[in-house]
C-alpha positions in Angstrom: 12.3 -22.1 -8.7 13.7 -18.9 -6.3 16.4 -17.1 -7.7 19.0 -15.2 -5.7 18.9 -11.6 -6.3 20.8 -8.3 -5.1 19.2 -5.0 -5.1 20.7 -1.8 -5.8 20.9 -1.3 -2.1 23.3 -4.4 -2.2 20.4 -6.6 -0.3 20.7 -10.3 -1.4 17.4 -11.9 -1.1 15.6 -14.9 -3.1 12.4 -14.1 -5.2 10.1 -17.0 -7.7 8.7 -14.1 -9.3 9.9 -11.2 -11.5 9.0 -9.1 -8.7 11.6 -6.6 -8.8 11.0 -5.5 -5.1 13.6 -6.0 -2.2 11.9 -7.3 0.9 14.7 -5.4 2.8 14.0 -2.1 1.3 10.6 -2.2 1.8 10.4 -3.1 5.1 12.6 -0.2 5.6 10.1 2.1 3.6 7.0 1.0 5.6 5.7 3.7 7.4 5.2 3.7 11.3 2.0 4.9 13.1 -0.1 6.2 10.1 -3.2 4.6 8.2 -0.5 3.3 5.1 1.0 1.1 7.7 -1.8 -1.3 8.2 -2.0 -2.1 4.4 0.1 -4.9 2.4 3.2 -3.4 0.7 1.3 -3.7 -2.9 -1.8 -1.8 -1.7 0.6 0.7 0.1 2.6 1.1 -2.9 -0.8 1.7 -5.1 -1.8 4.4 -2.6 1.2 6.5 -2.6 1.5 6.3 -6.4 -1.5 8.0 -6.6 -0.4 10.9 -3.8 -2.6 9.0 -1.6 -0.4 9.7 2.0 -3.0 11.0 4.4 -6.7 10.1 5.6 -8.0 13.5 4.1 -6.7 12.9 0.4 -8.0 9.4 1.1 -11.6 10.9 1.0 -11.3 12.5 -2.1 -11.6 9.4 -3.8 -14.7 6.6 -3.7 -14.4 3.0 -2.6 -14.8 1.9 -6.1 -11.7 3.9 -7.1 -9.8 2.5 -4.6 -10.4 -0.9 -5.8 -9.7 -0.3 -8.9 -5.8 0.4 -8.3 -3.5 -2.5 -8.8 -2.4 -3.8 -5.6 -5.7 -3.2 -3.6 -8.0 -6.1 -2.7 -11.0 -6.2 -0.9 -9.2 -6.5 2.3 -8.0 -3.4 2.2 -11.3 -1.4 1.9 -12.2 -2.1 5.7 -9.3 -1.0 7.1 -9.5 2.3 5.1 -12.9 2.8 6.1 -11.7 2.7 9.8 -9.0 5.1 9.4 -11.2 7.4 7.6 -13.7 7.0 10.5 -11.5 7.6 13.1 -10.7 11.3 11.9 -14.2 11.7 10.7 -14.2 10.7 7.6 -15.7 8.4 4.6 -14.9 7.7 1.3 -16.3 9.6 -1.6 -19.8 8.8 -2.5 -20.2 7.7 -6.4 
């Protein structure tokens, strides 16, 4: 059952889970034009929590390490691989 909630910024939204993320605030945070914009919000937050904001930083991790992050799923890896390839990089070899 969805409950009406209000975030600290005053946005009203309905959620059925315990997730505290306001969808209005999350949409405003979405980066435009960089490789993180291709990811879902949970995957993007997982990358940001590790300080990964540029492909050069991502190249320091293996696919296995990235998949171990909470919020990253198997569908994120092809998107991330493509972003790395576009700048001549790849995931770290294990």
